[in-house]
N, C-alpha and C positions, 0 to 999 in steps of 0.2 A: 643667493636668497638672501635679501636686505636684513633679515630678521632675525639672521642666525649669525652670531659673533664670529669675529676674527679672531684666533688664538695667541695667548700670552705668549711672552717670550723671554729667555736668558740669554746671557753671552759668555762662555768661558774663553778661557787663553787658545783654544782650539776649536771650539764649534759653537756656532748659535741656537741656543736651545729654544724651545718655542712647546707651550702648554698643548695639550689635544682638549681644549676646550672647544665645546660646540654648540654652548647654548649660551644667549646672554644678549646685550646690546650689541651694537654696530662698532661702536667705538673704538680703537685699540689705545691704549695708554702705555704710560712708559714702562719697561720690564724692569727696571734695577732700582736702587735706592734714589728718591728724589729728593733733593733740598728742601726740610721742612717735611717731609712724607712718614709714614710710620717706618720706616727703615732707618731714616736720619734720626727721628724721637727717640726711637728704642736706643740706638746706640749712644745718644746722648744721655738718655735715662742711666743705662749700664756704666757710662765713663764717671756720671757724677754719684752712683754709687745709692742713687735714691728710684729705685723702679718706678715708672707712672706710667700712665694710659698714652697711648701715642696722639700727638695732636690730628686734627682732621676727620675725627670719628664723628659721621653725621650726630645731628643731637639727638635724635630719637632713638638711639641705639644707647645712649649715656645712662639710661634708667635702668638700675637694676646691676649696671658694671662695677666692679670692684676698682680699687684705685690704681689697681696695676694688673697686668696681664700673669705674674707672677702669684698673686691672691687667687686667680682663677682655679690654680691648682689644688686651694682649698676649700673650693664650694663644696657644700653635702648638698644633699636632696632639693632641700627647701630654697636652698639659694638657685638652684637651677629652676625651680618648679617656680620661682618669682620671675625669673628672667625668661621664661620658657609662657609664660601666660601672655606674654606680648609680644614673643620673636619666633614662636614656634609654628610651623605651617599647619594650616588646617584650611583645607580648600576639596570640595566636592569636585569627582571627574564624571563630565559629562558624558552619559550613558550614549552607547556605541559611536562615540566619537570615534575610536580606534578601530582602522579593518588593515587587512595585509598588506594595502597597496601605499596606505598613509603611513605605515610604520617603515615600510620598502623606502617610501621619499623622503623620510626623516634625517637627511643627510648632513655632515656638518660642511662649515665652509672652511677653504684652504687656508693654511697659517697664514698669520703678518708675516711682513719682512721682520728682521731682525733691526733690535731696538738698542737701548743704554744695556750696560753690561753690570752684571750684579760682581762685585767684586769679592773674589777670593779672602777666606782669613783663615789664621791659624788654629790649630785645634789636635787635639786627638781623637782619636776613633769614636770617641762616645759625647762630645762637646763640639760646639761651632767648628765649622771648617768646612773648606770645598776641597776635596778631591782631583785630581786628573780625570778626565773621563774614560768610563771603562770602552773597552771594545764591543763594537757591535753583535749583539747576538740575532740570528734569523728568527723571526718568528715561525712557527709551523704551525700547520692544522692540528686541532683536538679531534679525536678520533669520534665519528657517532655512533651511538646517539648522546647526545649530551645532557643526559639524565642522568648519568653517570657524575662521581662526584668531582671535583667541588663543584658547586649547585651555583654556577654562573648563568646570567640572562642578561637582559636589555631594558634600560629605561626609556620611556617615550615621554616627551613632554611638548606643553605648547607654550608660547611666551606670554609674559605677564599681559600682553597688550591683546592675544590671541590672534595675533599674526604671522606667527611662523612657529615651524615645528622643530624639535631636534632628538636627539638620541645620545645614549650612554651606556654603559655597561656594569653590573653590580655583582653583588652575591648574596646567596641568603646564609644568614649567620645564625648561631644560636643564641636563645634566649635565655639568661640566667636565670630569669622568675618562672619560665616556661619553659622548664626541659623535655625536649620531645613533639612541643607544639611551639615553635618560634611562627612568629608573624614577623619578622625583623630582616631586612635588606639595608646591606653596607656600600656605599658609593664614593662620590666626591661632593665636595661640598659646591663646587662650580656648576655642579649636574642639577643641582634644585634651587641653587640661589646664587642671584647675579651680583652679589658681593657688593662693595662698598657703593652707596647710594640707590642699592637698585633692591628687586624684590624678589619674590619666589616665583618660578615657575608655575604653570598650572597644568592640570589635566594628567597628572603624573603618574604612570603606571608600569608596573614591573612584571616583564615576560620573563619568567625562568624558561630553561633550555629553548631559548629561540631560536626555531628556523632548525631545530633537532634532525629531522628527518632529511635535510637538504631539501626539500619540496621550493623555496625560492629560491635555489641557489642556480648560478648560471643565466640568471636572466629569465628563469621560469616563473608565471604565475603561479601563487599559490593564495590558498584559501584562509579564514583567521584560523581555524582549524589545525592548520597545519603548521603554521608560522607558530602559532600558541598553542603546543600540545597540552601543557599544564596550567591552561589558561590566563588572564588578564587580572592581575593583583595591583587592585586599587591604592594609591597612598593616603593614607588617613591623619597621621601624625609624621613631621621628618624635625630632627635635631641637626643643627651642623653650629660649627664652634661659632661661638662670638667674634673670635679674630677673623675668621674667612668673611663674615656678615657686615664686621666694622671696615676690615683694609683689603678684602678681596678684589681683583678687579680682571683685564683682560691680558696682564703680564705677570709673568710668573715676580714674585715678590714675597715679603716674610710671611703673608698671609696662605701661601701657598704649603707653608710646615706645619698648618693647621686645616687641610685642604680634606676634609673627610666630614660624611654625613650619614646618619643612621633614619631608617625610614621605617615606620610601622604599616602595614598593608592588611588587604582584606580582597577575598573574591566573592563578588557578589553572587557569583552564579557556584561558588565553592559545595555547597551542601554540607556547610558546618565545619571541614576538614582546614587545619591549619597550613600554612604554608610549607612548613618542615614534612610535614605527614605526608602533604600533597607531592611534593619534590624527593622524599625520601631520606633527606640530609639537609644539616646545616653547620656550617665551621665553627668551632669554638674564636674568639678573637686573642690574639695572645699578643698584650699589653706590655711594652719593655720588655720586648723580646731583647736577648745579647744579639745586636747586629753585625758582631764579628764572627757569628758563630751561625747565622743564617745561611742558607742556601735556597734561593728567593726565585719562585715561578711566577710570570705574570700573565693574565689571562685577561681576553677582552674581546668584543667584536671591532677589529679596525677599519674604518668606512673611506678612508681617503686611499687613493689610487698607491699602489696596486692591488687594495683589497677592496670591497665591496658592502662592507657591514652586514653580509650575510653569513659569515662562516666565524667559527669560533676559532680564537688563535691562540697560541702560549709561546712564552718566552724563558727557556732556562738560564735566567743569568747570573746564577752563581751567588757569593757574597757581594750584598752592595756596596758600594762608596759612599763617600760623604756629599750634600750640597746644602749651603747657609746662603740664607739671604741676612737672617738676622743671626748673629753668633752668640744671641743670648737664649734663643729657642733650639728645640732638639733638632739638627742637622736633618734632612733628609734622606732617602735611602736614594739610591741612584745604580742602575741596570743598564746593560746592553740590551739594546731590544730595536728590532725593527718595525714594531707595530708605529700605525698612524692614529690621527683623530678619530676617534669614536669609541677606542681603549677606554678613555676616560671614566674613571670609576671603576674600572675592572679589578678585580682582587689580586693582592700579592699572598702567595703561599708560601709555608714551609712546615717543616717537620717537629713537632714539638719533642722534648726528652721523651714522652711515655708514648711515642709514636704516632700520635695523632695529627692529620693535617690540621693546618689553623693559618686565619689571616692575619698576616703581618702589617697590611698599606695596600692601598689604592692607587690607581697608576693619577696622577694629577696632571704633571708637565714634561713633555719630551724634546727631542731635539729639533732643529730645523729641518736638518738632513736623515732624522729618521734612525739616530744610531742608539739612542738611548730613553730609557723615562727614568722619572724621579717620581717617589712618594712619602706621604709624611710619615714621619716616625712617629707609632701611637704611643703615646705613655699617658699620665693622667687624667687629661682634659678630654682626651678621647673616652677613657675608660668612665670617667664621670658620666659622661653623655650617655655611654651605652647605657651604664647602670640608672640613669634617671627615665631614660624612655620605655626600659624593661620593666620598671615598679611604677611606673605611673599608670 
């Protein structure tokens, strides 16, 4: 399907990594640092000791941005509000657009071939650097029904031009400003926005516990009520990172280190109940989690063979290793996992010291031979984005 993009790529010394992207334009860009691109600009800024925004950011995005990405970490609510007034998603969903067959047919395109390498860099476990690839971990089915914790589901979208559809995975998260009544969903930035020079996707909905009963499994035809047992939740407002909007693309690059998004949703037929009340749970987001102490499990709906997008799977990947495109940014978390495209945006979960399960990342990119996945490390920028949307 020409309207669904090819997947981003990176290459390490052992394997080519391809992002599990499934939405966007058809072109496939370079996957690693390119001369004059964001990675080169970041490296130059770091070497000069004068952090600055990378070159090549579309002019329309410059309005409201700080002088450097480092300054973004200092943003307050008013700063996010100024930025969001021009760059946040507000796009109504076309009523009755989605049905069970259209959801089932929103399949990702096969990954693109390997491209330019992302050069490893030294660093300790908490700073920039790239570690050797982890060993593969076989994805296993999540027991049904999917209405159990954690609160996973699928996102469905149409392209900005309304000439194609796509799918991703996502998680219901807790709303700090509305405890017990959250309408917030966490996913990947590339699942909702095309990245540099692109636009927001349209008709974005979240379906919690998609195909919880298995009615659409093994090629069976199912009704909308069967695949969406907890309803369709329309996206009202979405925030992704300024880094993703300014630098993101079809290939893994430094923007992948900020490849996350937060959505506020509502159910037009929900009778006034919040998403959290309907689902029965919402997970807290654990920002600045001690990566060396994490035991991570990644969940999602992989849709490329041998998977078909109808089953919720998980990989218990253990302690993540690092992946950096830009050593000045927090290195990504990487775990062994055999899930394929379609798992993008799916939650990565770990147990907090108080025993609660929490979201610590989301699937962003993965290997071309489906041996590992990588997700952004969620620190102050991600926390500010959630705080903004919660308080807005």
